[in-house]
KEKE-3310 file (N, C-alpha, C; in steps of 0.2 Angstrom, whole numbers, plus 5000, padded with zeros to 4 digits):
npx = (4987:4995:5006:5001:4997:5009:5015:5007:5010:5024:5024:5017:5026:5037:5032:5029:5042:5047:5040:5043:5057:5059:5066:5079:5094:5093:5097:5105:5098:5106:5116:5117:5105:5097:5102:5100:5086:5084:5089:5080:5068:5072:5073:5059:5054:5058:5052:5038:5036:5043:5036:5031:5037:5032:5036:5029:5024:5037:5043:5035:5037:5051:5052:5044:5050:5064:5067:5057:5057:5070:5070:5060:5067:5078:5070:5064:5076:5080:5069:5068:5080:5088:5099:5095:5082:5083:5089:5078:5067:5071:5073:5060:5051:5056:5054:5040:5036:5038:5027:5019:5021:5013:4999:4987:4980:4989:4983:4971:4973)
npy = (4965:4972:4974:4982:4994:4998:5001:5011:5021:5022:5028:5040:5046:5048:5056:5068:5071:5074:5086:5095:5096:5102:5112:5108:5101:5086:5070:5054:5038:5029:5014:5007:5009:5001:4988:4987:4987:4975:4966:4968:4963:4949:4946:4948:4938:4927:4929:4928:4915:4909:4908:4899:4905:4914:4920:4931:4937:4938:4947:4959:4960:4963:4975:4984:4981:4984:4994:5005:5005:5009:5022:5028:5027:5036:5048:5048:5050:5063:5071:5070:5072:5064:5050:5037:5035:5032:5019:5012:5014:5008:4995:4991:4994:4985:4972:4973:4972:4959:4952:4952:4940:4931:4919:4923:4939:4945:4949:4942:4929)
npz = (5009:5018:5009:4999:5007:5011:4999:4994:5004:5002:4989:4992:5001:4992:4982:4990:4994:4981:4978:4988:4986:4973:4968:4970:4963:4954:4961:4961:4966:4979:4977:4989:4995:4987:4990:5003:5003:4996:5005:5015:5008:5008:5022:5025:5017:5024:5036:5033:5031:5020:5007:4992:4976:4961:4945:4942:4954:4960:4953:4955:4969:4969:4962:4970:4983:4981:4971:4973:4986:4989:4984:4992:5004:5002:5001:5014:5022:5017:5019:5033:5039:5047:5049:5053:5048:5035:5035:5042:5034:5021:5025:5031:5021:5011:5018:5019:5006:5003:5007:4995:4990:4996:4995:5000:5006:5020:5033:5032:5029)
capx = (4985:5001:5010:4997:4997:5016:5017:5004:5014:5030:5023:5015:5032:5041:5029:5030:5049:5048:5037:5047:5064:5058:5071:5086:5096:5092:5102:5103:5097:5112:5115:5116:5098:5094:5105:5096:5079:5084:5090:5073:5064:5074:5071:5052:5052:5059:5047:5031:5036:5046:5031:5034:5037:5030:5039:5025:5025:5043:5045:5032:5041:5058:5051:5042:5055:5071:5067:5053:5060:5077:5068:5057:5072:5081:5065:5064:5082:5080:5064:5068:5087:5091:5101:5092:5076:5085:5089:5072:5062:5073:5072:5053:5048:5058:5050:5033:5035:5039:5020:5016:5022:5009:4994:4981:4982:4992:4978:4965:4975)
capy = (4971:4975:4976:4988:4999:5000:5003:5018:5025:5024:5033:5047:5049:5050:5062:5074:5073:5077:5092:5099:5096:5103:5117:5105:5097:5079:5065:5047:5034:5026:5007:5004:5008:4995:4983:4986:4985:4968:4963:4968:4958:4942:4945:4948:4932:4922:4930:4926:4908:4906:4905:4898:4911:4914:4925:4938:4939:4940:4954:4964:4961:4966:4982:4988:4980:4986:5001:5010:5006:5013:5029:5030:5028:5042:5053:5049:5053:5070:5075:5070:5074:5059:5044:5031:5034:5029:5012:5009:5014:5003:4988:4990:4993:4978:4967:4973:4970:4952:4950:4951:4933:4926:4918:4927:4945:4943:4949:4938:4922)
capz = (5012:5020:5004:4996:5011:5011:4992:4994:5009:4999:4984:4995:5003:4986:4979:4995:4993:4975:4978:4992:4983:4966:4966:4971:4957:4954:4963:4959:4972:4980:4977:4995:4997:4984:4993:5010:5001:4994:5012:5018:5005:5010:5029:5025:5014:5029:5041:5031:5030:5014:5002:4985:4972:4954:4942:4942:4961:4962:4950:4959:4975:4968:4960:4976:4988:4979:4968:4976:4993:4990:4983:4998:5009:5001:5002:5021:5025:5015:5023:5041:5041:5051:5045:5054:5044:5029:5036:5043:5028:5016:5028:5032:5014:5008:5021:5018:4999:5003:5007:4989:4988:4999:4991:5003:5010:5027:5039:5031:5028)
cpx = (4991:5005:5007:4998:5004:5018:5013:5008:5021:5029:5021:5022:5037:5038:5030:5037:5050:5045:5041:5054:5064:5063:5078:5088:5095:5098:5100:5102:5103:5111:5114:5109:5095:5096:5101:5089:5079:5085:5083:5068:5066:5072:5063:5050:5053:5054:5040:5031:5039:5041:5034:5033:5035:5034:5035:5025:5032:5045:5041:5035:5047:5057:5049:5047:5062:5071:5063:5055:5066:5075:5065:5062:5076:5077:5065:5070:5082:5075:5065:5075:5091:5093:5098:5085:5077:5085:5082:5067:5064:5071:5064:5049:5050:5054:5043:5031:5035:5032:5017:5017:5017:5002:4987:4984:4984:4986:4972:4967:4974)
cpy = (4975:4978:4982:4994:5002:5003:5010:5023:5027:5029:5040:5050:5051:5056:5069:5076:5077:5085:5097:5100:5098:5108:5114:5101:5089:5075:5058:5043:5030:5018:5004:5004:5002:4989:4981:4984:4978:4964:4962:4963:4951:4941:4945:4941:4926:4923:4927:4919:4905:4904:4904:4904:4909:4920:4932:4941:4941:4946:4960:4965:4964:4973:4986:4987:4983:4993:5006:5011:5010:5021:5032:5031:5034:5048:5054:5052:5061:5074:5075:5073:5069:5053:5038:5030:5031:5021:5009:5009:5009:4996:4986:4989:4987:4972:4967:4971:4962:4949:4949:4944:4928:4925:4922:4933:4943:4944:4944:4931:4918)
cpz = (5014:5014:5000:5000:5011:5004:4992:4998:5005:4993:4986:4997:4997:4983:4984:4994:4987:4974:4982:4989:4976:4964:4966:4965:4959:4956:4962:4966:4973:4979:4983:4997:4993:4987:5000:5009:5000:5001:5015:5015:5007:5017:5029:5022:5020:5034:5040:5030:5024:5009:4995:4981:4964:4951:4942:4949:4963:4959:4953:4966:4974:4966:4966:4982:4987:4977:4971:4983:4994:4988:4989:5004:5008:5002:5010:5024:5023:5019:5030:5043:5045:5047:5047:5051:5038:5029:5037:5038:5023:5019:5028:5025:5010:5011:5020:5010:4998:5004:5001:4987:4991:4995:4993:5006:5017:5032:5038:5029:5033)
residu = (MET:ILE:ALA:VAL:ALA:ALA:ALA:LEU:ALA:GLU:ILE:VAL:LEU:ILE:LEU:VAL:HIS:ARG:VAL:ARG:ALA:ALA:THR:GLU:PRO:GLY:SER:HIS:THR:PRO:TRP:ARG:GLY:MET:ALA:VAL:GLY:LEU:LEU:GLY:CYS:LEU:ILE:GLY:TRP:LEU:VAL:VAL:GLY:ARG:PRO:GLU:THR:ALA:TRP:SER:ASP:LEU:SER:LEU:THR:LEU:VAL:PHE:GLY:VAL:VAL:VAL:ALA:SER:GLU:ALA:ALA:HIS:ALA:ALA:ARG:THR:LEU:SER:GLY:ARG:SER:TRP:THR:TRP:TRP:GLY:ALA:ALA:LEU:LEU:SER:GLY:ALA:ALA:ALA:ALA:THR:TRP:LEU:LEU:PRO:ASP:PRO:LEU:PRO:PHE:GLY)
# end
């Protein structure tokens, strides 16, 4: 449940950023955002008890925890104008994506 809620929040944040920045030239997502998202995935994996991973769950975690999290972090920094929102969004999104690895949804497990 946490991963689904985080994924929906990330997608909404990215869409709001795309609508507001429609006239700005496109910029690439920085690699450091992906690295911080991956670090968040690792921290989240450790926090939820290092569950065993299957390739299907791992790929879903990496897509949402690295790619979507880095784009959401870029959108959060652009929309807010504060640098700390970038770090927070990337780490929290990565950590929330680690809950895809759990066999049951976290609040109900």
